[in-house]
C-alpha positions as CSV (number, residue, x, y, z in Angstrom):
1,M,-2.7,-80.7,-1.8
2,S,0.8,-79.7,-0.7
3,N,1.3,-75.9,-0.9
4,P,4.7,-74.9,-2.3
5,L,4.3,-71.5,-0.6
6,K,3.9,-73.0,2.8
7,D,6.9,-75.3,2.2
8,K,9.1,-72.3,1.1
9,L,8.2,-70.3,4.2
10,A,8.9,-73.2,6.5
11,H,12.4,-73.5,5.1
12,G,13.1,-69.8,5.6
13,G,12.6,-68.7,1.9
14,C,10.9,-65.6,0.5
15,I,7.8,-65.7,-1.7
16,T,8.0,-63.4,-4.7
17,C,4.7,-62.5,-6.4
18,H,3.0,-60.3,-9.0
19,W,0.0,-58.4,-8.0
20,A,-3.0,-58.4,-10.3
21,T,-5.6,-55.6,-10.0
22,L,-7.0,-55.1,-13.6
23,G,-9.4,-57.9,-13.6
24,S,-8.0,-59.5,-16.8
25,P,-7.5,-63.2,-16.8
26,S,-5.3,-62.8,-19.9
27,V,-3.0,-60.4,-18.2
28,A,-2.8,-62.8,-15.2
29,E,-1.9,-65.6,-17.5
30,L,1.0,-63.5,-18.9
31,L,2.2,-62.6,-15.4
32,A,2.2,-66.3,-14.4
33,E,4.4,-67.2,-17.5
34,S,7.2,-65.1,-16.0
35,G,7.6,-67.7,-13.2
36,P,6.7,-66.0,-9.8
37,D,5.9,-68.1,-6.8
38,C,2.4,-66.8,-6.9
39,I,-0.1,-64.3,-8.4
40,V,-2.1,-62.2,-5.9
41,F,-5.5,-61.3,-7.2
42,D,-6.7,-58.1,-5.4
43,M,-10.4,-58.2,-4.8
44,Q,-10.3,-55.3,-2.3
45,H,-9.1,-52.6,-4.7
46,G,-8.9,-54.4,-8.1
47,L,-11.5,-55.1,-10.8
48,W,-12.1,-58.7,-10.2
49,D,-15.5,-60.3,-9.8
50,R,-16.3,-63.8,-9.1
51,L,-16.5,-64.9,-12.7
52,S,-13.3,-63.4,-13.8
53,L,-11.5,-64.6,-10.7
54,E,-12.6,-68.2,-11.3
55,H,-11.4,-67.9,-14.9
56,A,-8.1,-66.4,-14.0
57,I,-7.3,-69.0,-11.2
58,G,-8.0,-71.7,-13.7
59,L,-5.4,-70.2,-16.1
60,V,-2.6,-69.7,-13.6
61,R,-3.0,-72.5,-11.0
62,H,-0.6,-74.9,-12.8
63,K,2.0,-72.2,-13.2
64,A,1.8,-70.0,-10.0
65,V,0.0,-70.4,-6.7
66,P,-3.2,-68.5,-6.8
67,T,-3.4,-66.1,-3.9
68,V,-6.3,-63.6,-3.2
69,R,-6.6,-60.5,-1.2
70,S,-10.3,-60.6,-0.1
71,V,-12.7,-57.6,-0.3
72,D,-12.9,-57.6,3.4
73,A,-12.8,-59.8,6.6
74,S,-16.3,-61.1,6.3
75,D,-17.1,-64.9,6.2
76,H,-18.7,-64.5,2.8
77,A,-15.7,-62.6,1.2
78,I,-13.2,-65.2,2.7
79,G,-15.3,-68.3,1.8
80,M,-15.8,-67.0,-1.7
81,V,-12.2,-66.6,-2.7
82,L,-11.2,-70.0,-1.1
83,D,-14.0,-71.7,-3.0
84,A,-12.6,-70.1,-6.2
85,G,-9.4,-72.0,-5.6
86,A,-7.2,-69.5,-3.6
87,R,-4.4,-71.4,-1.9
88,A,-3.3,-68.4,0.1
89,L,-5.5,-65.7,1.6
90,I,-4.6,-62.1,2.5
91,V,-7.3,-60.4,4.5
92,P,-7.2,-56.6,4.6
93,M,-7.6,-54.2,7.5
94,V,-7.2,-56.5,10.5
95,D,-6.6,-54.4,13.6
96,T,-7.1,-56.8,16.6
97,A,-6.5,-60.2,17.7
98,D,-10.3,-60.8,17.9
99,Q,-10.6,-59.8,14.2
100,A,-7.7,-62.2,13.4
101,R,-9.5,-65.0,15.2
102,A,-12.6,-64.4,13.2
103,V,-10.5,-64.6,10.0
104,V,-9.2,-68.0,11.0
105,R,-12.8,-69.2,11.8
106,A,-13.9,-68.1,8.4
107,A,-10.9,-69.7,6.6
108,K,-10.9,-73.1,8.3
109,Y,-13.3,-76.0,8.1
110,P,-14.6,-77.5,11.3
111,P,-13.5,-78.2,13.9
112,Q,-10.9,-75.4,13.7
113,G,-13.4,-73.0,12.1
114,G,-16.7,-72.6,10.5
115,R,-16.0,-72.4,6.8
116,S,-18.9,-73.8,4.7
117,G,-18.2,-76.7,2.3
118,G,-18.6,-76.1,-1.5
119,G,-17.0,-74.1,-4.3
120,T,-15.8,-74.7,-7.8
121,R,-12.2,-75.9,-7.2
122,P,-12.7,-77.8,-3.9
123,M,-15.3,-79.9,-5.6
124,L,-12.8,-81.2,-8.1
125,D,-11.6,-83.6,-5.4
126,Y,-13.5,-82.7,-2.3
127,K,-12.4,-85.4,0.0
128,S,-8.7,-84.8,-0.3
129,Y,-9.2,-81.1,-0.4
130,M,-11.2,-80.9,2.9
131,A,-8.6,-83.2,4.6
132,A,-5.7,-80.8,3.6
133,A,-7.1,-77.5,3.3
134,N,-6.9,-76.4,7.0
135,D,-3.2,-77.1,7.1
136,E,-2.1,-76.1,3.6
137,I,-4.0,-72.9,2.9
138,I,-1.9,-69.9,4.0
139,V,-3.8,-67.4,6.2
140,A,-2.2,-63.8,6.2
141,V,-3.7,-60.7,7.8
142,M,-2.8,-57.2,6.7
143,I,-1.4,-54.8,9.2
144,E,-2.4,-51.3,7.8
145,T,-3.1,-48.9,10.8
146,A,-1.5,-47.6,13.8
147,T,-3.9,-49.6,15.8
148,A,-2.8,-52.9,14.0
149,V,0.9,-52.0,14.7
150,A,0.2,-51.6,18.3
151,N,-1.6,-54.9,18.4
152,A,0.8,-56.8,16.0
153,A,2.2,-59.0,18.7
154,E,-1.2,-60.2,19.9
155,I,-2.4,-60.7,16.2
156,A,0.7,-62.7,15.4
157,A,0.1,-64.9,18.4
158,V,-3.4,-66.1,17.2
159,P,-3.3,-69.8,16.3
160,G,-4.1,-70.3,12.5
161,I,-2.5,-66.9,11.4
162,D,0.5,-67.8,9.3
163,M,1.7,-64.3,8.2
164,L,1.4,-60.6,9.1
165,F,1.3,-58.7,5.8
166,I,2.1,-54.9,5.8
167,G,0.2,-52.5,3.6
168,P,2.7,-49.7,3.6
169,F,0.5,-47.1,1.9
170,D,-2.6,-47.4,4.2
171,L,-0.2,-47.5,7.1
172,A,1.4,-44.3,6.1
173,M,-1.9,-42.6,5.9
174,S,-2.8,-43.9,9.4
175,L,0.4,-42.7,10.9
176,G,0.1,-39.3,9.2
177,T,3.3,-39.7,7.1
178,F,1.8,-40.1,3.6
179,P,3.0,-39.5,0.9
180,D,6.4,-39.7,2.5
181,F,7.1,-42.6,4.6
182,G,10.0,-41.4,6.7
183,P,11.5,-42.8,10.0
184,K,8.3,-43.1,12.0
185,H,6.7,-45.3,9.2
186,E,9.9,-47.4,8.9
187,A,10.0,-47.9,12.7
188,A,6.5,-49.2,12.6
189,V,7.2,-51.6,9.7
190,Q,10.2,-53.0,11.6
191,S,8.2,-53.4,14.8
192,V,5.7,-55.6,13.0
193,L,8.5,-57.7,11.5
194,L,9.9,-58.2,15.0
195,A,6.5,-59.1,16.3
196,A,6.0,-61.6,13.6
197,K,9.4,-63.2,14.2
198,A,8.9,-63.3,18.0
199,A,5.7,-65.4,17.4
200,G,7.3,-67.7,15.0
201,K,5.3,-66.4,12.1
202,S,6.3,-64.9,8.7
203,C,6.0,-61.3,7.7
204,G,5.4,-59.9,4.2
205,I,5.0,-56.4,2.8
206,F,3.7,-54.9,-0.4
207,T,6.6,-53.5,-2.4
208,P,5.8,-51.6,-5.7
209,Y,9.1,-52.4,-7.5
210,A,11.6,-55.2,-7.7
211,S,14.3,-53.1,-6.2
212,F,12.2,-52.4,-3.1
213,A,11.4,-56.2,-2.9
214,A,15.1,-57.0,-2.8
215,D,15.7,-54.5,0.0
216,R,12.8,-55.9,2.0
217,R,13.9,-59.5,1.5
218,A,17.3,-58.6,2.8
219,Q,15.6,-57.2,5.9
220,G,14.0,-60.6,6.6
221,F,10.5,-60.2,5.0
222,Q,9.3,-63.5,3.6
223,W,6.8,-62.2,1.0
224,V,7.4,-59.4,-1.4
225,V,5.8,-58.1,-4.6
226,L,7.9,-57.8,-7.7
227,A,5.4,-55.9,-9.9
228,Y,1.7,-55.3,-10.3
229,D,-0.1,-55.4,-13.5
230,Q,-1.3,-51.8,-13.7
231,S,2.3,-50.5,-13.3
232,L,3.6,-53.0,-15.8
233,I,1.3,-51.4,-18.4
234,Q,1.1,-47.8,-17.3
235,E,4.7,-47.1,-16.7
236,P,6.2,-48.3,-19.9
237,A,3.4,-46.6,-21.9
238,K,4.3,-43.3,-20.2
239,G,7.9,-43.9,-20.9
240,A,7.3,-44.7,-24.6
241,V,5.3,-41.5,-25.1
242,K,8.0,-39.5,-23.3
243,H,10.8,-41.0,-25.3
244,A,9.1,-40.4,-28.6
245,R,8.0,-36.8,-27.6
246,M,9.2,-34.2,-30.1
247,G,10.6,-30.9,-28.8
248,H,9.9,-27.4,-30.1
249,G,12.2,-24.6,-31.2
250,P,14.2,-23.3,-34.1
251,D,15.7,-25.8,-36.5
252,L,19.1,-26.9,-35.1
253,V,20.5,-28.0,-38.5
254,K,19.5,-25.7,-41.3
255,D,22.0,-22.8,-41.5
256,A,23.8,-24.1,-38.5
257,V,27.5,-23.7,-37.9
258,A,28.6,-27.1,-36.6
259,L,31.8,-28.6,-35.2
260,V,32.1,-32.4,-35.6
261,S,35.0,-34.0,-33.6
262,G,36.5,-37.2,-35.0
263,A,35.3,-36.0,-38.4
264,N,37.8,-38.5,-40.3
265,G,36.0,-41.5,-38.8
266,G,33.2,-43.7,-40.3
267,I,30.3,-42.1,-38.2
268,G,32.0,-38.6,-38.2
269,S,32.6,-38.2,-41.9
270,E,29.1,-39.5,-42.6
271,T,27.6,-37.0,-40.1
272,V,29.5,-34.1,-41.9
273,R,27.9,-35.3,-45.2
274,A,24.5,-35.6,-43.7
275,L,24.8,-32.0,-42.2
276,L,25.7,-30.7,-45.6
277,R,22.6,-32.4,-47.2
278,A,20.4,-31.0,-44.4
279,G,21.6,-27.3,-45.1
280,A,24.2,-26.6,-42.5
281,A,25.9,-23.4,-43.4
282,K,29.3,-24.2,-42.3
283,I,31.0,-27.3,-40.6
284,Y,34.2,-27.4,-38.7
285,C,35.7,-30.9,-39.2
286,G,38.0,-31.8,-36.3
287,A,40.6,-34.5,-36.3
288,R,43.8,-35.2,-34.6
289,Q,45.7,-35.4,-38.0
290,I,44.4,-32.5,-40.2
291,D,45.8,-34.2,-43.4
292,A,43.4,-37.1,-42.8
293,L,40.5,-34.6,-43.5
294,R,41.5,-33.6,-47.1
295,P,39.3,-36.2,-48.8
296,L,36.3,-35.1,-46.8
297,T,36.7,-31.3,-47.0
298,A,37.3,-31.6,-50.7
299,V,33.7,-32.4,-51.1
300,A,32.6,-28.8,-50.3
301,P,35.7,-26.7,-49.5
302,D,33.6,-23.6,-49.2
303,R,31.6,-25.0,-46.3
304,L,33.9,-27.7,-44.6
305,I,36.7,-26.2,-42.6
306,P,39.4,-28.6,-41.3
307,V,40.6,-28.0,-37.8
308,Q,43.3,-29.8,-35.9
309,L,41.6,-31.2,-32.7
310,D,42.8,-33.7,-30.1
311,V,40.1,-33.9,-27.3
312,T,42.4,-35.3,-24.9
313,D,44.8,-32.3,-25.3
314,A,43.8,-29.2,-23.2
315,A,45.7,-26.7,-25.5
316,S,44.1,-28.2,-28.6
317,V,40.6,-27.9,-27.2
318,A,41.3,-24.3,-26.0
319,K,42.6,-23.2,-29.4
320,V,39.6,-24.6,-31.3
321,S,37.0,-23.1,-29.0
322,A,38.8,-19.8,-29.3
323,T,38.9,-20.1,-33.1
324,C,35.4,-21.4,-33.8
325,Q,33.4,-18.8,-32.0
326,D,30.5,-19.0,-34.4
327,V,29.5,-22.6,-33.6
328,T,25.8,-23.3,-32.9
329,L,26.0,-27.1,-33.0
330,L,28.5,-29.2,-31.3
331,I,28.7,-32.9,-32.3
332,N,31.0,-34.9,-29.9
333,N,31.9,-38.0,-32.0
334,A,35.6,-38.5,-31.3
335,G,36.1,-41.9,-29.5
336,W,38.3,-45.0,-29.2
337,N,37.7,-48.7,-28.7
338,S,40.6,-51.0,-27.7
339,N,38.6,-54.1,-28.6
340,E,40.5,-56.0,-25.9
341,G,39.1,-58.0,-22.9
342,L,39.4,-57.1,-19.3
343,F,42.4,-59.5,-18.7
344,S,44.5,-58.6,-21.7
345,G,48.0,-57.3,-20.8
346,N,47.0,-53.8,-21.8
347,A,43.6,-53.6,-20.1
348,L,44.4,-50.9,-17.6
349,D,46.1,-48.6,-20.1
350,N,43.2,-49.2,-22.6
351,A,40.7,-48.3,-20.0
352,R,42.6,-45.1,-19.1
353,R,42.8,-44.2,-22.9
354,E,39.1,-44.9,-23.4
355,M,38.1,-43.0,-20.5
356,E,40.4,-40.0,-21.5
357,T,39.0,-39.9,-25.0
358,N,35.3,-41.0,-24.7
359,Y,34.5,-39.4,-21.4
360,L,36.9,-36.7,-20.5
361,G,37.6,-35.6,-23.9
362,T,33.9,-35.1,-24.5
363,F,33.5,-33.4,-21.2
364,A,36.4,-31.0,-22.0
365,L,35.1,-30.0,-25.4
366,S,31.5,-29.6,-24.0
367,R,32.9,-27.2,-21.3
368,A,34.9,-25.2,-23.7
369,F,31.9,-24.6,-26.1
370,Q,29.4,-24.0,-23.3
371,P,29.8,-20.2,-23.5
372,V,30.2,-20.3,-27.3
373,L,26.8,-22.0,-27.6
374,A,25.2,-19.7,-25.0
375,K,26.5,-16.6,-26.9
376,N,24.9,-18.0,-30.2
377,G,21.5,-18.6,-28.8
378,G,21.8,-22.0,-27.2
379,G,21.9,-24.3,-30.2
380,G,22.6,-28.0,-29.8
381,L,25.0,-30.5,-28.4
382,V,25.1,-34.0,-29.6
383,N,27.1,-36.9,-28.0
384,I,27.7,-40.1,-29.9
385,I,27.5,-42.8,-27.3
386,T,26.5,-46.5,-27.9
387,V,23.8,-48.8,-26.6
388,V,26.3,-50.8,-24.8
389,A,26.4,-47.9,-22.4
390,H,23.4,-49.6,-21.0
391,S,24.7,-53.2,-20.8
392,N,28.3,-54.2,-21.1
393,L,29.5,-56.2,-24.0
394,P,32.4,-58.6,-23.5
395,L,35.6,-57.7,-25.4
396,M,34.4,-54.2,-25.3
397,S,34.0,-54.0,-21.5
398,T,36.3,-51.0,-20.8
399,Y,34.9,-49.2,-23.8
400,A,31.4,-49.8,-22.7
401,A,32.3,-48.5,-19.2
402,S,33.6,-45.3,-20.6
403,K,30.5,-44.9,-22.7
404,A,28.3,-45.5,-19.6
405,A,30.1,-42.7,-18.0
406,L,29.5,-40.5,-21.1
407,L,25.7,-41.4,-20.9
408,S,25.6,-40.2,-17.4
409,L,27.6,-37.0,-18.3
410,T,25.1,-36.3,-21.2
411,Q,22.2,-36.4,-18.6
412,G,24.2,-33.9,-16.5
413,L,24.9,-31.7,-19.5
414,R,21.2,-31.7,-20.5
415,A,20.2,-30.5,-17.0
416,E,22.8,-27.9,-16.7
417,L,22.5,-26.5,-20.2
418,R,18.7,-26.3,-20.3
419,E,18.7,-22.9,-18.8
420,Q,20.8,-21.4,-21.5
421,G,18.6,-23.0,-24.2
422,T,21.0,-25.6,-25.4
423,H,19.3,-28.8,-26.6
424,V,21.3,-32.0,-25.6
425,M,20.9,-35.2,-27.6
426,A,22.4,-38.6,-27.0
427,V,22.8,-41.0,-30.0
428,L,23.1,-44.7,-28.9
429,P,23.5,-46.9,-32.0
430,G,24.1,-50.7,-31.9
431,A,27.1,-52.2,-33.7
432,V,28.3,-49.9,-36.6
433,D,30.5,-51.2,-39.4
434,T,33.6,-49.1,-38.7
435,P,37.2,-49.9,-37.9
436,M,36.2,-49.7,-34.2
437,T,34.3,-52.9,-34.2
438,P,36.5,-55.4,-36.1
439,G,35.9,-58.3,-33.8
440,F,32.0,-58.0,-33.4
441,E,30.4,-60.6,-35.7
442,G,26.8,-59.7,-35.1
443,M,24.6,-57.5,-37.3
444,K,26.1,-54.0,-38.0
445,M,24.5,-50.9,-39.4
446,R,26.2,-48.5,-41.8
447,P,27.6,-45.3,-40.6
448,V,25.4,-43.3,-42.9
449,Q,22.3,-44.8,-41.2
450,V,23.5,-43.4,-37.8
451,A,24.3,-40.0,-39.4
452,E,20.8,-39.8,-40.9
453,A,19.2,-40.8,-37.7
454,L,21.2,-38.1,-36.0
455,I,19.8,-35.4,-38.4
456,Q,16.3,-36.7,-37.9
457,G,16.6,-36.6,-34.2
458,L,17.9,-33.0,-34.3
459,H,15.0,-31.9,-36.5
460,A,12.6,-33.4,-33.9
461,R,14.6,-32.2,-31.0
462,M,14.7,-35.7,-29.5
463,E,16.7,-36.2,-26.3
464,D,17.8,-39.8,-26.8
465,I,17.8,-41.8,-30.2
466,Y,18.6,-45.5,-30.7
467,P,19.4,-45.9,-34.4
468,G,19.0,-49.5,-35.9
469,G,17.2,-52.6,-34.9
470,M,19.9,-53.8,-32.4
471,A,19.9,-50.5,-30.4
472,S,16.1,-50.2,-30.3
473,G,15.7,-53.9,-29.4
474,V,18.3,-53.6,-26.6
475,F,16.7,-50.4,-25.3
476,N,13.3,-52.0,-25.1
477,G,14.8,-55.2,-23.7
478,I,16.5,-53.3,-20.8
479,A,13.2,-51.6,-20.0
480,F,11.6,-55.0,-19.3
481,D,14.3,-57.4,-18.5
482,A,17.8,-56.0,-18.1
483,K,19.3,-59.2,-16.8
484,A,18.2,-61.1,-19.9
485,I,20.0,-58.4,-22.1
486,E,23.2,-58.9,-19.9
487,D,23.0,-62.6,-20.3
488,D,22.5,-62.3,-24.1
489,F,25.5,-60.0,-24.4
490,A,27.6,-62.4,-22.4
491,N,27.0,-65.0,-25.1
492,Y,29.2,-63.0,-27.4
493,L,32.2,-63.9,-25.3
494,P,34.3,-66.6,-27.1
495,A,35.1,-69.7,-25.2
496,V,38.8,-68.7,-25.2
497,S,39.7,-65.1,-25.4
498,S,41.7,-62.3,-23.8
499,A,38.6,-61.2,-22.0
500,R,39.0,-63.9,-19.3
501,P,41.9,-65.2,-17.4
502,K,43.8,-68.2,-18.4
503,A,43.7,-71.3,-16.2
């Protein structure tokens, strides 16, 4: 009956778990598939009963070590969860060494304690189970009050107690710091950690997110929580509703006066055409070489106005903003992609140009048109970004970095332009079939699809849109497993390329 959790603690490792509260064996099974060290079934505040607990432990016990937080410290509560097959026990609200000794008595068979024999899983192989249970089952007690903190050293010294487990939220209420934790709370947490270490025992703590868990693990905690089931369902559900929420206000496209930078490019020219179809009154088409705009502006010369615009040139930006004073919709599309790796000979120069164009150029044009948009009622501002702003793609690494900066800038623009009534929207497509992605061999969408999605997003006053299957898949994947997306993107790196140094 060797317990891998106990082995891991003995070698100084840190146990990672998912916390299950919803009382659903199916959800617990899905949690176990992700590969944590254990699943904690919360009987104290969760929706588990004896039947659902037995079912869930049966589903997960060969994939993750079943652990239970008991309803309380009573003999019945402790015996029941151990009989159901828990191989680690977490007992709430233990304030004194005497209470800790009572927990040990309830959790151990004679002669160490008074646990009664029986139960579903022990009876599968009762002789071997009884011989090993006292040594192999982890007994942890929760430190959740100011009294328990004061008595932590005495509690940790109790034979048979393997771990002190901190409940930070109840502790905050006891200390009078809830809902903010603060230095008083952190001092209490650290004092419990030190008391456990001094007694040669492990210390764990409830952590609501994986990032918190990493911080606590670095501090020396040996049991942390990566996620709990309610949060895994509730938070993405909230985010999905918020992401899809439509805004309200005047139509940003019909009868608009728009300026599209980089209008001679694939997405830029299709955006101009889509604006025409959607009823924009006038569109300024910006490009560094104005002659390149002639085929486009010939489509509707009365509504398409060519303007010379280099977003990296301050004088050019100033001239356009002074000339186009009737703009109500600014679409920042101008961009550049070197399509070279980080270790190519031109990598630093590429990075500077990409940052100058994709980030600083968009910043400069947005600043120049802020007062114009304000004067004309707020209007809209659109930044064409890319989904690789969220996760870097090899051979486009410096480009992706500049777009990540642009995504952050877009969020800043949204906050600072809200008061003047300017709607700010980010467009983050996946790979698009344009001259900017010649080396990408994956699935590409057509520029017209991006343009149509942009128009639909403006009609709905969306804040962020992810046109195409690749972009929406990456966005959803990042929400659930960002490292998996990073690893998938890394697979696009050829075995020999300018993206990596030569041996």
